[in-house]
C-alpha positions in Angstrom: 0.0 0.0 0.0 1.1 3.5 -0.6 -0.4 7.0 -0.1 -3.3 7.6 2.2 -4.5 4.0 2.0 -1.6 2.7 4.1 -2.6 5.0 6.9 -6.4 5.0 6.6 -8.2 1.7 7.3 -11.3 2.7 5.4 -9.4 3.5 2.2 -7.3 0.3 2.6 -10.4 -1.8 2.8 -11.8 -0.2 -0.3 -8.6 -0.8 -2.1 -8.3 -4.4 -1.1 -11.9 -5.1 -2.2 -11.2 -3.5 -5.6 -8.0 -5.6 -6.0 -9.9 -8.8 -5.1 -12.5 -7.9 -7.7 -9.8 -7.3 -10.2 -8.1 -10.6 -9.5 -11.4 -12.4 -9.9 -11.9 -10.7 -13.3 -8.4 -11.6 -14.4 -9.0 -15.3 -13.6 -12.2 -15.3 -15.7 -10.3 -13.5 -18.5 -7.4 -16.0 -18.4 -9.9 -18.9 -18.9 -11.5 -17.1 -21.8 -8.2 -16.5 -23.4 -7.1 -20.1 -23.1 -10.4 -21.2 -24.6 -9.8 -18.9 -27.6 -6.3 -20.3 -28.0 -7.5 -23.9 -27.9 -10.2 -23.1 -30.5 -7.7 -21.4 -32.8 -5.3 -24.3 -32.6 -8.1 -26.8 -33.2 -9.3 -24.8 -36.2 -5.9 -24.7 -37.8 -5.4 -28.5 -37.3 -8.8 -29.3 -38.6 -8.3 -27.1 -41.7 -5.2 -29.2 -42.5 -7.6 -32.1 -42.9 -10.0 -30.0 -45.0 -12.6 -29.6 -42.3 -13.9 -26.5 -40.5 -13.9 -26.1 -36.8 -17.7 -25.6 -36.5 -18.4 -28.7 -38.5 -15.9 -30.6 -36.5 -17.6 -29.7 -33.2 -21.0 -30.4 -34.7 -19.9 -33.8 -36.0 -18.4 -34.7 -32.6 -21.6 -33.8 -30.8 -23.7 -35.8 -33.3 -21.3 -38.8 -32.8 -21.7 -38.4 -29.0 -18.0 -38.0 -28.5 -17.5 -35.9 -25.4 -14.0 -34.4 -25.9 -13.4 -31.0 -24.5 -11.5 -28.3 -26.4 -8.4 -28.6 -24.2 -8.1 -32.3 -25.0 -8.7 -31.8 -28.7 -5.9 -29.1 -28.7 -3.4 -31.4 -27.0 -4.4 -34.2 -29.3 -3.9 -32.0 -32.4 -0.5 -30.9 -31.2 1.0 -34.2 -29.9 -0.9 -36.9 -31.8 -1.8 -35.8 -35.4 -2.7 -39.4 -36.4 -5.2 -39.7 -33.6 -6.6 -36.2 -34.3 -7.1 -37.3 -37.9 -9.2 -40.2 -36.7 -11.3 -37.9 -34.7 -11.8 -35.6 -37.7 -12.6 -38.6 -39.9 -15.3 -39.7 -37.5 -16.8 -36.1 -37.4 -16.7 -36.1 -41.2 -18.5 -39.5 -41.3 -21.2 -38.2 -39.0 -21.7 -35.0 -41.0 -21.8 -37.0 -44.3 -24.5 -39.3 -42.8 -26.5 -36.2 -41.7 -26.4 -34.8 -45.3 -27.4 -38.1 -46.8 -30.3 -38.4 -44.4 -31.5 -34.9 -45.2 -31.2 -35.6 -48.9 -33.3 -38.8 -48.5 -35.9 -36.8 -46.6 -36.1 -34.2 -49.3 -36.5 -36.9 -52.0 -39.8 -38.0 -50.4 -41.5 -34.8 -51.3 
């Protein structure tokens, strides 16, 4: 503490509360920045296999594969062959969805 807040308890308490609030906000911000970093890396890795990030996540949810973004990022960086298998599974699920929708349209 410096200035009047080191001598005045009321000002010191206000300053401490403000600092605690700021630290809380920074923890939230750090989590958000990490999520953005993971999404960016997953998007780059999935585009190497000719697939968009949004379609990858959609395909994984349709395949009931519960893999979080942190794990996908680590998988994309360290195990490219395994990540390709995940992308292929998402592609397969998306292809199945487009075929089913085409069949439904052919009935009309």
